[in-house]
N, C-alpha and C positions, 0 to 999 in steps of 0.2 A: 742438352742445354742445361746450364747450371741453374740452381734456384734463384740466384740474383738476376740472371738474364731473364728467367721466366717472370719474375716480379716486374722487372723493367718493361718487358713486353706487355704485361698486364696494364700497367698505368699508361703506357703509350697508346694502347688500344682504347682505354677510357677517354684519354684526351682527344684522340683522333675522332672518336664518335661525337665528342662535345664540340670540337672546334675545327676539325679538318686537318689532316696530316700533310706536311710538306717536307721534302728532303732538304738537308743542309749539311755543309761541311763541318767536320769536327774542329774543336779548338780547345787547347789546354789553358787553364787559368790557375794561378797559384791559389792555394788554400780552398780549392773547389774540386771535388772528385768528378769524374765523368768528363766528357768532351763534347757531348751532343748540344745542338741548339734546340730551342723550344719547338714543340710539335704543333703549336698553333701560331697564328700570325699575331705577333706583338704589335700593337698599334703605335703610330707616331705619337710622341709625347709620353710614352709609358715611363713610369717613375718608380724607382727603387727607393722606398721611404725609410729604409733602415740599413745602414752599413757603417763600418768603422774604418779608421786609418790608424796604423801603429808605426811608430818610428823610435828606435832606441836612442836617437839624439835628444829626445825629450825625456826628462826624468819622470819616473813614476811617482805618484802621490804617496806620502807616508802611509803605511798601513794597507795599501792596495795589494790585493792577492792575485788578481788576474793580470798576468804580464805576458801576453802572447808575443811571438816573433813579429818582425816588421811585416807590414802589409801596406804597400805604397799606393800613391795616386796612380802611378803607371800600371800597377797590378790591377787595380779596380777598373781602369779603363778597358782592360782586356775582357773583364766580366760584362761591362756594358755592351761591348761589341758582340760578345757571344750570345747574350740574351736579347739583344735588340733594344736596349734601354736608351732613353733620350735624356732623362733628368734623374736626379737622385738627391738623397738627404744624408749628410754625414753626421753621425751621432757621437757625441763625446762619450767615450767609455769610462768606466770606473777607474781604469788604470791611471789616468792623468788627473783625476779629481777635478778641482775647480780651476786648474791651469788650462785655459782653452787655447794656448798658443798654437799647438799643432792643428787643432780644429780650424782656426782662422786661416792658418797658412794653407791648409788643404783645400778649403772652400775657395780661397783666392786662386789656387793653382788650377782647380777645375773650371773656374769661370762661371758664367751666368746659368749654366745647367745645374748648378749645385745650390743647396741651402744647408744650414747647419743647425744642430740642437746642442746647446751648451750645458755645462753644469756650473751653477753659481750658488753662492751662499748669501745670507741676508746682508752682508757688508757691501754688496755690489752697489756702485754709485750710478746716478743718472747719466753721468758722462760716459762711463764704461758701457752702459746699456745702449746708449746712442751709437758708440763706436761699433759695438757688436751688431747692432741692427744694420748699420751701413755695410758691414762685412757679410751680410747674408744670413745671420742667425735669426731664427724664427721661434725658438722655444727654449725651455729650460727643463733638463731631465733631473728627476729625483728617483732614488732607488732605495729599497730595503733589503735586497737580496745579496749584495756584495759590498765589502768595505771600499771606501773611496767616494769622493763627492761630498756634498753638503749633507748635514743631518736632516732627517725628514721634518724636524721642527722648524726648519728654515723655509719650508715650502709655502706657507701662508704669506709671510712677509715678502718673499720673492714674487709670488703671484700678484700681490698688490702693486709691486714696482713695475712689473712688465705689462700690466693690464692696458695702459694707454698706448703701448706699442702694437697691440693686436697679436701678441705672442700667446703661446699656450704652455701648460705644464705637461711634460711627458713623464709617465710613471711606470717604472719597472718594479713590480711588487707581486708577491704571491697572492693567490685568491683569498686566503684567510685574512691577510693584512688589508686587502682592499675592503673587505667587509668591516674590519675594525676602523678603517679610515673613512667610512662612508659619509658621515656627517661633515667631516672636514672637507672632503672633496666636493660635496654639494654646496658648501659655503664659499668656494673659491670664486674670485671675480673673473676667471678666465677658463676656457675649456680644458678638459683633461684628455690626453691621448694615451691609451693603454698599450704598452709594449706587449708583444708576443701573446696576443689574445687574452691578456689579463693574467697569464700564467695560471689559469684555472687548472687544477690537477686532474689527472686521470685516475680512475675511470669516471669520475663525476662529470667532468666536462661542463656542458651547459646546465646540468642539474645542480652544480655547485651554487651556494648562495651568492657568490661573487658575480655570477652572471646577471642576477636580478639587479644588483647594485649598479653594474655597468649599464644595463638596459635602462634603468631609471635615469642615470646620468646622461645617456644619449638622448632620451626623450625630453628631459627637463632642463638640461644644462649644456646641450650641444657637444657632448663628449664624442670621441673618436676611438676606433680600435685598429691596431695594426695586425694584419693577417701575416704574422711573422713567427719564426722560431718553431715551426711544426716539429722539428727534430728534437727539441730540447726536452719536452716532457712526454713524448710519445712512448707508449709501451709496445705498440705494434711495430714501429720502425719503418724503414724505407722499403720500397719506394712509395707505398700508399699512405703511410701515416694515418691509417683509417680512423683511429680514435680522435686525433686532432682534427681530422676532416669533419667529424660529427659536430665538433665545436665550431669550426669555421663556417659550416653550412648554416648553423643556428644563427650566427651573426649575419650572414648574407640574407637569411629570411627575415631577420629582425629589422635591419637598417642598412642596406647596401650603400646608401648615400653617405654613410658615416664611416666607411672602411677604406683603408689604404693597404697596399702590399709592400713587403720588403724582403730582402734576401738574408739579412743578418751576416753577410760576408764581412770578415773572413772566419765567421763562426768561432769566436774566441773560446767558447766553453767546450767545444769539441776537440778531441785529441788530434794531433797533427796527422795521424795515419787513419783518421776516421771522420774526415770532413764530409758533410753532405754534398750531394750533387745539386748545384744551383738550378740546373735545368729541370730536374725533378721538382724542385720547390716552386718554380714558376708554373710548370705544367700542372701542378696541383690546383692552381687557381682556376684552370679550365674545368676541373672536376667540381670544385666548390661552387663556382659561378658559371655554369654551362651556357647561360644566355650571354651572347657576345656584347650586347649593349650594357648589361650589368657589369660584366668583366672590364670593359673599357672604361666605365665610370670609375671603377676601383683603381685602375691603372693610370688614368689620365685626368679626368675632370675633378675627382675628389682631391688628389694631391695638389693640383693647381690652385684649388680653393684654400686648402689648409696651409700651404707653404708660400702662396703668393707668386707662383710661377707665371 
């Protein structure tokens, strides 16, 4: 048996012990390695709260550096089928900046099972916000890690404009930057949703000062955290991503009612020949949250509340 097969068997055993193993047929999905289905029963209404769509018909934003190959609505539907997902959230990538045309088209193509997170700058008008709200958009993403999108200085004025819609700010930022932005985030009139577990670095994980900032925002400002991107900063790697698991379990212990899960498909920062296995990524949730009621809350009830499903 190869080392990779041994590791896969190890995590499958962990998941089986946490949630009960069931056999299923294999299925290939573009931009996802592996073909297995989840080893626990994914509940009805399960939601992938973070994935992207890419289409070369839509021009990249000036200065955008992340330009992955096409990853279509049809491709993503294969992932939904493989993982047993019911609902999902399409997130505007830095690639297209504040041009949300592809995002709106994609959410419309998916229909009522989808919601969207846009990128907008401070020039956005009330009319445009109303149009986007009607199209299923429920938040605005800001980032400090990659070029593209609006400057972080636009976050406060945009937050003020979206407050009456009940939207939120989604932030993709490194842990150190989250600490730097703490006072600004605490002053926002809307909740903050942290991408990829706050990008807190390893090996610090939950010992990083950013964890306390996020914990305070959860407690006092109703913030949320996405249990996504385990593969991005892990130094341990697949299939256990044990270092990121320590961070994820800390969030589950802290406030499972403020967590959602996402695949990050098509994994745009991973090389084409090194895409993670999305089944492994969802199986990890059964290790991080072995209690079925907690896990179902993260997969179903929490997303329904956050995105208005």
